[in-house]
C-alpha positions in Angstrom: -24.7 -4.0 11.3 -27.4 -6.2 12.9 -29.6 -8.8 11.3 -32.7 -10.3 13.0 -35.1 -13.1 12.7 -38.2 -13.9 14.7 -39.1 -17.4 15.8 -42.3 -18.6 17.3 -42.3 -18.7 21.1 -44.3 -21.3 23.1 -47.9 -20.3 23.5 -47.6 -16.9 21.8 -45.3 -14.1 20.7 -41.8 -14.6 19.4 -38.2 -15.2 20.2 -36.1 -12.5 18.5 -32.5 -13.4 17.4 -30.2 -10.5 16.8 -27.0 -11.3 14.9 -24.1 -8.9 15.0 -22.8 -8.5 11.4 -19.5 -6.6 11.0 -17.3 -9.3 9.5 -14.6 -7.0 8.4 -14.1 -5.7 11.9 -14.8 -8.9 13.8 -18.0 -7.4 15.1 -16.1 -4.6 16.9 -18.5 -2.2 18.5 -18.6 1.1 16.7 -21.0 4.1 17.3 -23.2 2.8 14.4 -23.4 -0.8 15.8 -24.1 0.5 19.3 -26.8 2.8 18.0 -28.4 -0.1 16.1 -28.3 -2.3 19.2 -29.9 0.4 21.3 -32.7 0.9 18.8 -33.5 -2.8 18.9 -33.5 -2.7 22.7 -35.8 0.3 22.8 -38.2 -1.4 20.3 -38.6 -4.4 22.7 -38.8 -2.2 25.8 -41.6 -0.2 24.2 -43.7 -3.4 24.0 -43.7 -3.5 27.8 -43.7 0.2 28.8 -47.5 0.3 29.2 -47.8 -2.5 31.7 -46.9 -2.8 35.4 -47.1 -6.3 36.7 -50.1 -7.2 34.6 -49.7 -10.0 32.1 -49.4 -8.7 28.6 -52.4 -9.6 26.4 -51.7 -12.3 23.9 -53.5 -14.8 21.6 -52.5 -18.5 21.5 -50.2 -19.1 18.6 -49.8 -15.5 17.6 -46.1 -15.0 16.5 -46.9 -11.3 15.9 -47.4 -10.9 19.7 -44.8 -9.6 22.0 -41.1 -10.4 22.0 -40.8 -13.1 24.7 -37.1 -13.6 24.7 -34.1 -12.1 23.0 -30.9 -13.8 21.7 -27.7 -12.0 20.9 -25.6 -14.0 18.5 -23.1 -13.5 15.7 -23.4 -13.9 12.0 -19.5 -14.2 11.9 -18.0 -17.6 12.5 -14.6 -16.4 13.7 -15.7 -14.0 16.4 -18.7 -13.2 18.6 -17.4 -9.7 19.2 -13.9 -8.3 19.4 -14.8 -5.4 21.7 -14.8 -1.7 21.1 -13.7 -0.5 17.7 -10.2 0.7 18.5 -9.7 2.2 15.1 -12.8 4.4 15.6 -11.7 5.2 19.2 -8.3 6.4 18.0 -10.0 9.3 16.2 -11.8 10.5 19.3 -10.7 13.0 21.9 -11.0 12.2 25.6 -14.5 13.9 25.9 -15.8 12.0 22.8 -14.4 8.8 24.1 -16.0 9.3 27.5 -19.3 9.9 25.7 -18.9 6.7 23.7 -18.3 4.5 26.7 -21.1 6.2 28.6 -23.5 5.4 25.7 -22.2 1.8 25.8 -22.8 1.5 29.5 -26.3 2.9 29.1 -27.0 0.5 26.2 -25.8 -2.6 28.1 -27.7 -1.5 31.2 -30.9 -1.2 29.1 -30.2 -4.7 27.8 -29.7 -6.1 31.3 -32.9 -4.4 32.4 -35.2 -5.7 29.7 -38.2 -7.5 31.3 -37.6 -10.6 29.1 -34.8 -13.2 29.2 -31.8 -12.2 27.1 -29.4 -14.9 26.0 -26.0 -14.6 24.3 -24.8 -17.4 22.0 -21.0 -17.5 21.9 -19.2 -19.9 19.7 -15.9 -18.2 19.4 -14.2 -15.2 21.0 -15.9 -12.5 23.1 -13.3 -9.9 24.0 -13.3 -6.7 26.0 -16.6 -4.9 25.4 -17.8 -8.1 23.6 -17.4 -10.0 26.8 -19.2 -7.2 28.6 -22.0 -7.4 26.2 -22.4 -11.1 27.0 -22.2 -10.3 30.8 -25.1 -7.9 30.3 -27.3 -10.8 29.1 -29.2 -13.0 31.6 -27.9 -16.3 30.2 -24.7 -17.2 28.3 -24.5 -20.3 26.0 -20.9 -21.1 25.1 -19.3 -23.7 23.0 -16.3 -25.7 24.4 -14.0 -23.8 22.0 -15.3 -20.3 22.9 -13.0 -17.9 24.7 -13.6 -14.8 26.9 -11.3 -12.1 28.0 -11.1 -8.6 29.4 -7.8 -7.2 28.0 -8.4 -3.6 29.0 -5.6 -3.3 31.6 -3.1 -4.1 28.9 -4.5 -1.0 27.0 -4.2 1.3 30.0 -7.9 1.3 30.9 -10.4 -0.9 32.7 -13.6 -2.6 31.5 -15.9 0.3 30.9 -19.3 -1.2 30.4 -20.2 -3.3 33.4 -17.4 -5.9 33.2 -16.1 -5.4 36.7 -19.2 -5.6 38.8 -21.1 -8.0 36.5 -18.2 -10.5 36.4 -17.7 -10.2 40.2 -21.4 -10.9 40.7 -21.0 -14.2 38.8 -17.6 -15.5 40.0 -16.9 -13.6 43.2 -14.4 -10.8 43.8 -11.3 -12.9 44.0 -11.8 -14.6 40.6 -12.9 -11.4 39.0 -9.8 -9.6 40.1 -7.6 -12.3 38.7 -9.4 -12.4 35.3 -9.5 -8.6 35.0 -6.0 -7.8 36.2 -4.2 -10.5 34.2 -6.3 -10.1 31.0 -6.1 -13.8 30.5 -8.5 -15.8 28.4 -11.2 -18.0 29.9 -12.1 -20.9 27.7 -15.6 -22.3 27.4 -15.3 -25.2 29.8 -13.7 -23.0 32.6 -16.4 -20.4 32.0 -19.0 -23.0 32.6 -17.3 -24.3 35.8 -17.0 -20.7 37.1 -20.6 -20.0 36.5 -20.1 -17.5 33.7 -21.8 -19.8 31.1 -25.3 -21.0 31.8 -24.9 -23.9 29.3 -21.9 -25.4 27.5 -22.1 -27.0 24.1 -19.3 -29.7 23.9 -17.8 -29.9 20.5 -15.0 -32.4 21.4 -16.6 -35.3 19.7 -17.2 -33.4 16.5 -13.8 -31.7 16.1 -11.9 -34.7 14.7 -11.1 -34.2 11.0 -12.5 -30.7 10.8 -10.4 -27.7 9.8 -10.5 -24.6 12.0 -12.8 -22.6 9.7 -15.4 -25.5 9.6 -15.1 -26.0 13.3 -15.9 -22.3 14.0 -19.0 -22.5 11.7 -20.2 -25.6 13.4 -19.6 -24.0 16.8 -21.6 -20.8 15.9 -24.6 -22.8 14.6 -24.7 -25.2 17.6 -24.6 -22.5 20.3 -27.4 -20.7 18.5 -29.5 -23.9 18.4 -28.9 -24.4 22.1 -29.7 -20.7 22.9 -33.0 -21.1 21.0 -33.7 -24.2 23.0 -33.1 -22.4 26.3 -35.3 -19.5 25.2 -38.1 -21.9 24.4 -37.8 -23.6 27.8 -37.9 -20.2 29.7 -40.8 -19.0 27.6 -42.9 -22.1 28.7 -43.3 -20.2 32.0 -45.8 -17.5 32.7 -44.6 -14.1 31.3 -45.5 -12.2 34.5 -43.5 -14.7 36.6 -40.5 -14.5 34.3 -40.5 -10.7 34.4 -40.8 -10.7 38.2 -37.9 -13.2 38.5 -35.6 -11.0 36.3 -36.4 -7.9 38.3 -35.7 -9.7 41.6 -32.4 -10.9 40.3 -31.1 -7.6 39.1 -27.5 -6.9 40.2 -25.6 -4.1 42.0 -24.9 -0.5 41.0 -22.5 0.6 38.3 -21.5 3.9 39.9 -18.1 2.9 41.2 -17.1 1.4 37.8 -18.3 4.5 36.0 -16.2 6.8 38.2 -13.0 4.8 37.6 -13.6 4.8 33.8 -13.8 8.6 33.8 -10.4 8.6 35.4 -8.6 6.3 33.0 -10.0 7.7 29.8 -8.0 10.9 30.3 -4.8 9.1 31.0 -1.7 9.2 28.8 -1.4 5.4 28.9 -4.8 4.9 27.2 -3.8 7.3 24.4 -0.5 5.6 24.1 -2.2 2.2 23.8 -4.4 3.5 21.0 -1.4 4.9 19.1 0.4 1.6 19.6 -2.6 -0.3 18.2 -2.6 1.8 15.1 1.1 1.5 14.7 1.1 -2.3 15.3 3.5 -2.1 18.2 3.6 -2.9 21.9 2.5 0.1 24.0 5.0 1.8 26.3 3.2 2.8 29.5 4.4 5.6 31.8 1.9 5.4 34.6 0.2 8.7 33.9 
């Protein structure tokens, strides 16, 4: 589900790289994947639970020291994350579905609240909850052929794990409304212009003569390299100062989004969308 590697951070400690690894499902978020991600987050959080403002003790050059930065990446070339696992959701009742998205909200909130920089490396598509996962990170490194979208309104629901308020905090209410309500894709260069992407890896000069599969592989590798570079730059700073900056920049409340999600998860339109997905047809919405 998730692979990880630790790289030495400047001064001490390590940069942890988590790679989503569900190639058969385009890294769609299942209960199992969500649980694995939450476990990794809790492991990092536990390293800092005993401190309050004081700098964590470390020894120069000690890679076994604390996790100084976290990178969320994909081991799959074709997709960063396709969103929630709709096949799994189709087997859940409304109560179970609500519990699933509540767990996802809590997990993404815990990720956003980690006291270390969290960076997502996106070289292809991040859709639905996959885009929301990226929005829960503090930095997003995209390639020029990456694409982002929140297609939930086409499924009879709304973004359920922070997509509404985190996107609005980055691009403003007007842009967020347009992206959410049209479900359109935002390509890498536009995401950088809008402020969604912290850094853009331009692949235009390398795309000539490469087939699409090779291009996706190059894209995935290059955004990971840039994400590691960004993590190293941030980790050059004082750990206490970095943690304080992250805390000061934390965003607004999720309560209004949570209330709206509870409403749409019991709608007929959402269940019709799940049936249509399983039957490979276009959903017929009835507004209830």
